[in-house]
C-alpha positions as CSV (number, residue, x, y, z in Angstrom):
1,M,9.0,10.8,-2.4
2,M,9.5,12.4,1.0
3,L,10.0,10.2,4.0
4,A,10.9,11.8,7.4
5,V,11.7,15.0,5.6
6,G,10.2,18.3,6.8
7,H,10.0,21.5,4.9
8,R,12.2,23.6,7.2
9,R,14.6,24.9,4.5
10,G,13.8,27.5,1.9
11,I,10.5,28.7,3.4
12,A,11.4,32.3,2.5
13,L,12.2,31.3,-1.0
14,C,8.9,29.4,-1.3
15,I,6.9,32.4,0.0
16,C,8.6,34.8,-2.4
17,F,8.0,32.5,-5.3
18,F,4.4,31.8,-4.2
19,L,3.6,35.5,-4.1
20,G,5.1,35.9,-7.5
21,A,3.1,33.0,-8.8
22,I,-0.1,34.6,-7.5
23,F,0.7,37.9,-9.2
24,L,1.4,36.2,-12.5
25,S,-1.7,34.0,-12.2
26,S,-3.8,37.1,-11.6
27,A,-2.3,39.0,-14.5
28,M,-2.7,36.1,-16.9
29,A,-6.3,35.6,-15.8
30,Q,-7.1,39.2,-16.6
31,S,-5.5,38.9,-20.0
32,G,-7.4,35.7,-20.8
33,E,-4.4,33.5,-20.6
34,E,-4.2,30.2,-18.7
35,P,-3.5,30.6,-15.0
36,V,-0.2,29.4,-13.4
37,T,-0.3,25.7,-12.5
38,V,2.2,23.5,-10.7
39,D,3.2,22.0,-14.0
40,S,4.3,25.4,-15.4
41,I,6.3,26.5,-12.4
42,E,9.7,25.5,-13.6
43,S,9.2,27.3,-17.0
44,L,8.7,30.5,-15.1
45,S,11.9,30.6,-13.0
46,H,15.5,29.4,-13.0
47,L,14.8,28.5,-9.3
48,G,12.7,25.5,-10.3
49,A,15.3,22.9,-9.4
50,Q,15.9,24.5,-6.1
51,L,12.2,24.6,-5.3
52,H,12.1,20.9,-5.8
53,S,14.8,20.4,-3.3
54,V,13.3,22.6,-0.6
55,G,9.7,21.5,-0.9
56,L,7.7,21.9,-4.1
57,S,5.0,19.8,-2.6
58,Q,4.7,22.5,0.1
59,L,4.3,25.2,-2.5
60,A,1.9,23.2,-4.6
61,A,-0.4,22.8,-1.6
62,H,-1.0,26.5,-1.7
63,L,-1.6,27.1,-5.4
64,R,-5.4,27.1,-5.4
65,I,-6.0,24.9,-8.5
66,E,-9.6,23.7,-8.5
67,P,-10.0,20.0,-8.8
68,P,-11.8,18.7,-11.9
69,S,-15.4,17.6,-11.4
70,A,-14.4,14.0,-12.2
71,L,-12.4,13.9,-8.9
72,T,-15.2,15.4,-6.8
73,K,-18.2,13.3,-7.9
74,S,-19.9,11.9,-4.9
75,L,-19.2,8.3,-4.0
76,V,-21.9,8.1,-1.3
77,A,-24.0,5.0,-1.6
78,E,-27.6,5.7,-2.8
79,N,-29.0,4.0,0.3
80,G,-26.7,6.0,2.6
81,D,-25.5,2.8,4.2
82,I,-21.9,3.1,5.4
83,V,-21.4,0.0,7.6
84,K,-19.7,-3.1,6.2
85,G,-21.3,-5.7,8.4
86,F,-18.3,-7.6,9.8
87,A,-18.9,-6.6,13.4
88,A,-22.3,-4.9,12.8
89,A,-23.0,-3.7,16.4
90,W,-19.6,-2.0,16.7
91,E,-19.8,-0.6,13.2
92,K,-23.2,1.0,13.9
93,R,-21.9,2.6,17.1
94,L,-18.8,4.0,15.3
95,A,-20.9,5.2,12.4
96,A,-23.3,7.1,14.7
97,D,-20.4,8.7,16.6
98,L,-18.6,9.8,13.4
99,L,-21.8,11.2,11.8
100,A,-22.5,13.1,15.0
101,A,-19.1,14.8,14.6
102,N,-20.3,16.5,11.4
103,L,-17.0,16.0,9.6
104,R,-16.4,18.2,6.5
105,H,-15.9,15.1,4.3
106,D,-18.5,12.4,3.6
107,I,-18.0,9.1,5.4
108,L,-18.2,6.3,2.8
109,R,-17.5,3.2,4.8
110,V,-16.9,2.1,8.4
111,V,-15.6,-1.4,9.1
112,V,-14.7,-3.1,12.3
113,G,-13.0,-6.5,12.7
114,S,-11.8,-8.4,15.7
115,Y,-9.2,-10.9,16.8
116,K,-9.8,-12.4,20.2
117,T,-10.6,-9.3,22.4
118,D,-8.9,-6.8,20.1
119,L,-10.8,-4.6,17.8
120,M,-9.5,-2.9,14.6
121,A,-11.2,-0.5,12.3
122,Q,-11.0,1.4,9.0
123,V,-12.8,4.6,8.1
124,K,-13.1,5.6,4.5
125,L,-13.8,9.3,3.6
126,Q,-14.3,11.1,0.3
127,A,-11.4,13.4,-0.4
128,A,-13.4,16.3,-1.7
129,E,-15.2,18.4,0.9
130,R,-19.0,17.8,1.2
131,N,-20.2,21.4,0.7
132,D,-18.0,22.8,-2.0
133,G,-16.0,20.0,-3.5
134,R,-12.7,21.6,-2.6
135,F,-9.5,19.7,-1.7
136,D,-8.6,21.4,1.6
137,R,-5.6,19.5,3.0
138,I,-5.8,20.9,6.5
139,A,-9.6,20.1,6.7
140,L,-8.8,16.6,5.6
141,E,-6.1,16.1,8.1
142,Q,-8.3,17.5,10.9
143,D,-11.1,15.1,9.9
144,A,-8.7,12.2,9.8
145,V,-7.4,13.0,13.3
146,T,-11.0,13.5,14.6
147,A,-11.9,10.1,13.1
148,L,-8.9,8.5,14.9
149,H,-9.9,10.1,18.2
150,I,-13.5,8.9,17.9
151,T,-12.6,5.4,16.7
152,F,-10.0,4.8,19.4
153,G,-12.4,6.3,21.9
154,L,-15.1,3.8,21.0
155,S,-13.5,1.1,23.3
156,P,-10.2,0.4,25.1
157,R,-10.2,-2.8,23.0
158,M,-9.6,-0.8,19.8
159,Q,-6.0,-1.5,18.9
160,S,-5.5,-0.3,15.3
161,V,-7.3,2.2,13.0
162,D,-6.8,3.0,9.3
163,V,-8.3,6.2,7.9
164,W,-8.1,6.9,4.2
165,A,-9.7,9.2,1.7
166,V,-10.5,8.5,-2.0
167,V,-11.5,10.2,-5.2
168,P,-13.5,8.6,-8.1
169,Q,-11.5,6.9,-10.8
170,A,-12.2,4.9,-13.9
171,E,-8.7,3.4,-14.8
172,N,-9.2,0.2,-12.7
173,A,-12.4,-1.6,-13.3
174,E,-12.1,-3.5,-10.0
175,Y,-12.5,-0.3,-7.9
176,D,-14.5,2.8,-8.4
177,H,-12.2,4.9,-6.2
178,L,-8.5,5.8,-5.9
179,P,-7.0,6.3,-2.4
180,V,-5.2,9.6,-2.2
181,F,-4.7,9.9,1.5
182,S,-4.0,7.3,4.2
183,V,-2.8,7.1,7.8
184,S,-2.5,3.9,9.9
185,A,-2.0,4.0,13.7
186,T,-1.9,1.6,16.6
187,R,-3.5,2.6,19.9
188,D,-0.2,3.2,21.6
189,E,1.1,5.3,18.8
190,F,-2.0,7.5,18.8
191,L,-1.9,7.9,22.6
192,R,1.7,9.1,22.4
193,A,0.9,11.5,19.5
194,T,-2.0,13.1,21.5
195,N,-0.5,13.1,25.0
196,Q,-0.7,16.9,24.8
197,P,-2.6,19.4,22.6
198,R,-1.3,19.4,19.1
199,T,-2.5,20.4,15.7
200,A,-3.6,17.8,13.2
201,P,-0.4,18.0,11.1
202,D,1.6,17.6,14.3
203,V,-0.4,14.5,15.3
204,L,0.0,13.0,11.9
205,S,3.7,13.7,12.0
206,R,4.0,11.3,15.0
207,L,2.1,8.5,13.4
208,G,4.5,7.1,10.8
209,I,4.2,7.4,7.0
210,V,1.2,9.4,5.7
211,R,0.2,9.0,2.1
212,L,-0.6,12.2,0.2
213,C,-1.0,11.4,-3.5
214,P,0.1,14.1,-6.0
215,T,-3.3,13.7,-7.6
216,Y,-4.7,15.3,-4.4
217,L,-1.9,17.7,-3.6
218,Q,-1.8,19.4,-7.0
219,H,-5.4,20.6,-6.3
220,A,-5.2,21.0,-2.6
221,S,-5.3,24.3,-0.7
222,Y,-5.4,25.5,2.9
223,G,-8.3,27.2,4.5
224,P,-8.1,31.0,4.2
225,A,-7.0,31.6,7.8
226,V,-4.1,29.0,7.7
227,P,-0.6,30.4,7.2
228,I,1.1,29.0,4.2
229,T,4.2,27.9,6.2
230,V,2.2,25.0,7.8
231,P,4.3,22.0,6.6
232,L,3.3,18.6,5.3
233,P,3.5,15.8,7.9
234,S,7.1,15.1,8.6
235,A,7.0,11.5,7.3
236,V,4.9,11.8,4.1
237,Y,5.0,9.6,1.0
238,D,4.0,12.0,-1.7
239,A,5.8,10.4,-4.7
240,P,3.9,10.1,-7.9
241,A,2.5,6.7,-8.7
242,M,4.9,4.6,-10.7
243,R,2.4,4.4,-13.5
244,A,2.9,8.1,-14.1
245,S,6.2,7.3,-15.9
246,W,5.3,3.9,-17.3
247,S,6.2,4.6,-21.0
248,Q,9.7,5.6,-20.0
249,R,10.0,2.6,-17.8
250,L,8.9,0.3,-20.6
251,E,11.6,1.7,-22.9
252,Q,14.3,1.0,-20.3
253,C,13.0,-2.5,-19.7
254,R,13.1,-3.3,-23.4
255,S,16.8,-2.3,-23.5
256,R,17.6,-4.3,-20.5
257,L,15.9,-7.4,-21.9
258,D,17.8,-7.1,-25.1
259,N,21.1,-7.2,-23.2
260,S,20.2,-10.0,-20.8
261,N,20.1,-13.1,-23.0
262,G,21.5,-16.1,-21.3
263,T,20.8,-14.9,-17.7
264,P,19.6,-17.9,-15.7
265,V,16.4,-17.9,-13.6
266,A,16.7,-18.4,-9.8
267,V,14.0,-20.6,-8.3
268,L,13.4,-21.3,-4.6
269,G,12.6,-25.0,-4.2
270,E,12.3,-27.7,-1.5
271,H,15.4,-29.3,-0.1
272,G,15.4,-32.3,2.2
273,S,16.2,-31.2,5.7
274,S,15.8,-32.4,9.3
275,H,15.0,-28.9,10.3
276,P,11.2,-28.8,10.7
277,I,10.4,-25.4,9.1
278,A,8.2,-24.4,6.2
279,A,7.5,-21.0,4.6
280,L,4.2,-19.1,5.2
281,T,3.5,-16.7,2.3
282,I,0.6,-14.3,2.2
283,D,-0.3,-12.7,-1.1
284,D,-1.9,-9.3,-2.1
285,G,-2.4,-6.1,-0.2
286,P,-1.5,-4.4,2.0
287,H,-5.2,-3.9,3.0
288,P,-6.6,-1.6,5.6
289,L,-8.1,-3.7,8.5
290,T,-7.1,-7.2,7.3
291,T,-3.3,-6.5,7.3
292,P,-3.3,-5.2,10.9
293,L,-5.5,-8.1,11.9
294,M,-3.2,-10.7,10.4
295,L,-0.2,-9.0,11.9
296,S,-1.9,-9.3,15.3
297,V,-2.4,-13.0,14.8
298,L,1.2,-13.6,13.8
299,S,2.4,-11.6,16.7
300,D,0.2,-13.6,19.1
301,Y,1.7,-16.9,17.8
302,G,5.3,-15.5,17.6
303,A,5.4,-16.4,13.9
304,R,6.8,-14.5,10.9
305,A,5.6,-14.7,7.3
306,T,6.6,-13.5,3.8
307,F,4.1,-10.9,2.6
308,C,3.9,-10.8,-1.2
309,L,2.8,-7.2,-1.8
310,V,1.3,-5.4,-4.8
311,G,3.2,-2.1,-5.7
312,E,0.1,0.0,-6.3
313,K,-1.4,-1.0,-3.0
314,S,1.9,-0.4,-1.2
315,E,1.9,3.2,-2.6
316,E,-1.6,3.7,-1.2
317,Y,-0.9,2.4,2.3
318,P,2.8,2.9,2.9
319,E,2.6,2.8,6.7
320,L,1.2,-0.7,6.5
321,V,4.2,-1.8,4.4
322,A,6.5,-0.2,6.9
323,R,4.7,-1.9,9.8
324,I,5.0,-5.3,8.1
325,A,8.8,-4.8,7.9
326,R,9.1,-3.3,11.4
327,E,7.4,-6.4,12.9
328,G,10.1,-8.7,11.5
329,H,8.3,-10.1,8.5
330,E,9.7,-10.5,5.0
331,I,8.3,-8.6,2.0
332,A,8.3,-10.1,-1.5
333,N,7.4,-8.6,-4.9
334,H,3.9,-9.5,-6.2
335,S,4.1,-7.1,-9.3
336,Y,3.0,-3.5,-9.5
337,T,-0.6,-3.8,-10.8
338,H,-1.3,-7.5,-10.2
339,R,-2.0,-8.1,-13.9
340,R,-1.4,-11.7,-15.0
341,A,1.8,-12.3,-16.8
342,Q,0.1,-14.0,-19.8
343,Q,-1.5,-10.7,-20.6
344,L,1.8,-8.9,-20.8
345,S,5.0,-8.7,-23.0
346,G,8.4,-9.4,-21.5
347,P,9.2,-5.7,-21.1
348,E,5.9,-5.1,-19.4
349,I,6.5,-8.0,-16.9
350,L,10.0,-6.5,-16.1
351,A,8.4,-3.1,-15.6
352,E,5.8,-4.6,-13.2
353,I,8.6,-6.3,-11.2
354,D,10.9,-3.2,-11.2
355,A,8.1,-0.8,-10.2
356,C,7.0,-2.9,-7.3
357,R,10.6,-3.3,-6.2
358,E,11.2,0.4,-6.2
359,V,8.1,1.2,-4.3
360,I,8.9,-1.2,-1.5
361,G,12.5,-0.1,-1.4
362,H,11.5,3.6,-1.1
363,I,9.2,2.8,1.8
364,T,11.3,0.3,3.8
365,G,14.8,1.0,2.7
366,S,15.2,-2.7,1.6
367,E,14.3,-4.1,-1.8
368,P,12.6,-7.5,-2.1
369,T,14.5,-10.4,-3.5
370,Y,11.6,-12.8,-4.2
371,F,8.9,-12.5,-6.8
372,R,5.6,-14.3,-6.7
373,P,3.7,-14.0,-10.1
374,P,0.1,-13.0,-9.8
375,G,-2.1,-16.1,-10.1
376,G,1.2,-18.2,-10.1
377,R,1.2,-18.0,-13.9
378,I,4.4,-17.2,-15.8
379,G,5.8,-18.3,-19.1
380,E,9.1,-18.2,-20.8
381,A,8.9,-14.5,-21.6
382,G,8.1,-13.7,-18.0
383,L,10.9,-15.9,-16.8
384,R,13.4,-14.1,-19.0
385,A,12.1,-10.8,-17.5
386,L,12.4,-12.3,-14.0
387,A,16.0,-13.3,-14.7
388,A,16.8,-9.8,-15.8
389,S,15.3,-8.4,-12.7
390,G,17.6,-10.4,-10.4
391,H,14.6,-11.7,-8.3
392,T,14.2,-15.3,-7.2
393,L,11.0,-17.1,-8.2
394,L,8.8,-17.9,-5.2
395,M,6.1,-20.4,-5.9
396,W,4.3,-22.8,-3.4
397,T,3.7,-26.4,-2.5
398,T,0.3,-26.1,-0.8
399,N,-2.4,-23.7,-1.8
400,A,-5.1,-22.6,0.7
401,D,-7.4,-21.6,-2.1
402,D,-8.8,-18.9,0.2
403,W,-9.5,-16.5,-2.6
404,L,-12.7,-18.5,-3.1
405,K,-13.7,-17.6,0.5
406,P,-14.6,-21.1,1.7
407,P,-15.1,-21.6,5.5
408,P,-11.9,-21.1,7.5
409,E,-11.7,-24.8,8.3
410,T,-11.6,-25.6,4.6
411,I,-8.9,-23.0,4.0
412,A,-6.7,-24.5,6.8
413,A,-7.2,-28.0,5.6
414,N,-6.1,-27.0,2.1
415,A,-3.0,-25.2,3.4
416,L,-1.9,-28.1,5.6
417,E,-2.6,-31.0,3.1
418,G,0.7,-32.6,2.4
419,L,2.7,-29.9,4.2
420,E,6.3,-31.0,5.0
421,P,9.5,-29.3,6.0
422,G,10.7,-27.2,3.1
423,G,7.1,-26.6,2.0
424,I,5.7,-23.2,1.0
425,V,2.1,-22.3,2.1
426,L,0.2,-19.9,-0.1
427,M,-2.7,-17.9,1.3
428,H,-4.0,-14.4,0.8
429,Q,-5.0,-11.3,2.9
430,G,-8.1,-9.4,2.2
431,S,-10.9,-11.5,3.6
432,M,-12.2,-12.4,7.0
433,E,-12.2,-16.1,6.1
434,S,-8.4,-16.0,5.5
435,L,-7.9,-14.1,8.8
436,Q,-10.0,-16.7,10.7
437,A,-8.1,-19.6,9.0
438,L,-4.6,-18.2,9.9
439,P,-4.6,-19.4,13.6
440,L,-5.9,-22.8,12.4
441,I,-3.0,-23.1,9.9
442,L,-0.4,-22.1,12.5
443,E,-1.8,-24.5,15.1
444,G,-2.1,-27.3,12.5
445,A,1.5,-26.9,11.4
446,A,2.6,-27.0,15.0
447,R,0.8,-30.2,15.6
448,R,2.8,-31.7,12.7
449,G,6.0,-30.5,14.4
450,I,6.5,-27.9,11.7
451,S,7.2,-24.2,12.4
452,L,6.1,-21.6,9.9
453,G,8.4,-18.8,9.0
454,T,9.6,-16.6,6.1
455,A,11.0,-18.0,2.9
456,S,14.5,-16.7,3.8
457,E,14.3,-18.3,7.2
458,M,13.4,-21.6,5.6
459,L,16.3,-21.2,3.1
460,A,18.8,-20.3,5.9
461,A,17.7,-23.4,7.9
462,G,18.6,-25.6,4.9
463,A,15.0,-26.7,4.3
464,G,15.0,-24.9,0.9
465,R,17.5,-24.2,-1.8
466,I,17.8,-21.9,-4.8
467,V,18.3,-23.6,-8.1
468,H,19.4,-21.8,-11.3
469,M,18.2,-22.8,-14.7
470,S,17.5,-21.4,-18.1
471,P,14.0,-19.9,-18.8
472,G,13.2,-22.9,-21.0
473,E,14.2,-25.3,-18.2
474,A,12.2,-23.3,-15.7
475,V,9.1,-23.7,-17.9
476,T,9.6,-27.5,-17.8
477,H,10.2,-27.4,-14.1
478,L,7.0,-25.5,-13.4
479,Q,4.9,-27.8,-15.6
480,Q,6.3,-30.9,-14.0
481,N,5.3,-29.5,-10.6
482,G,1.7,-28.7,-11.6
483,Y,2.0,-25.0,-12.3
484,V,0.5,-23.3,-15.3
485,A,3.3,-21.9,-17.5
486,D,1.6,-19.5,-19.9
């Protein structure tokens, strides 16, 4: 991972090694051997470790390794429709402006949402170039900045824009794409970044954390006229996905569980208090568009929440994670892949918790202390893993059931039913119905004389307490309170 780290050191070393790699690659190609790849660099030179410290990602970006066809297959819809339909008139205007710009990457989706007078948008691109299927990093960065220019130029009301690029993938049946690049910017941030002429990498370096996935970088190149010393954006999250080292992580987790017998489970529960505060918890994500919209609502009401984030999604959109933390909200652990605990062994559950914890810690500098199991389902094996992780179990007392996408009024009524000081509201991000329900929930709680805040704020106010119990006792506790303990 590289956060706020430029590639200013070792440029000469990288250039020399790069030229040597080109020579070796050419010679091996002529002899019929496999060309040099990023994976084989360290076997060629005793300088491998130093190259890692001075910017191996920079070097890898210049080794022209053609991406496999599986990563360049077109994701363009057969009907060519790229608008989502949330704010159709705005989306059609934005789509027309983007198409007129003749970007080098196909536009897959344009989405615009609104809160009061504010507009927010997301633009999804295909990571491979339209004409030749190459991964050209500079071209992608230029298209991303152009898309930001066009989208913010659509209206002075446009306050936040997410641009991301994807490749096809088959590992996750829920999605047919994998985000390999993302940038998120507010209007003020973008205006400051473009207050004078700057190159695309310079603009991106002023917009917070840019995600550049190794899956993309190992096949990316520059255009032929671009000098190889052009650095990556200064705040780039280019760490491999945690799933890349999953087998090693599982082995470590098995060993930890073997040595953690008798560790109690920490559970956050209600505690009678005269302080009228309850916790607002928002599961899943981060998501382009809906996360910025929810942050805007919370800012408007002066409220804070605990966002229970998924590790994989946090890797894909690191700037949104950083923004949640910057704006004073709490981040909790919602597992790495969002798989249900009943599908997993104890070591797998611990690996899920640990991987998400590490991702969030890398991005924000602060590791989460609470864990919300996906679907709220966790059994004795999962509770033993939770105890070994050191997290506190964060469940809920009222459930908005917004994942079913009922009308916003129904979501709010569900969230507020029986809400008392010390209660914990569960809702989700990801849908417009949840977004529209959020102001209703905040206003409804206020009418009851209850302020909504983070889980830690509720605990500090004395409206909640942490109880320690054995995994077996925790199973009984969950069942008695209506949860499913698989």
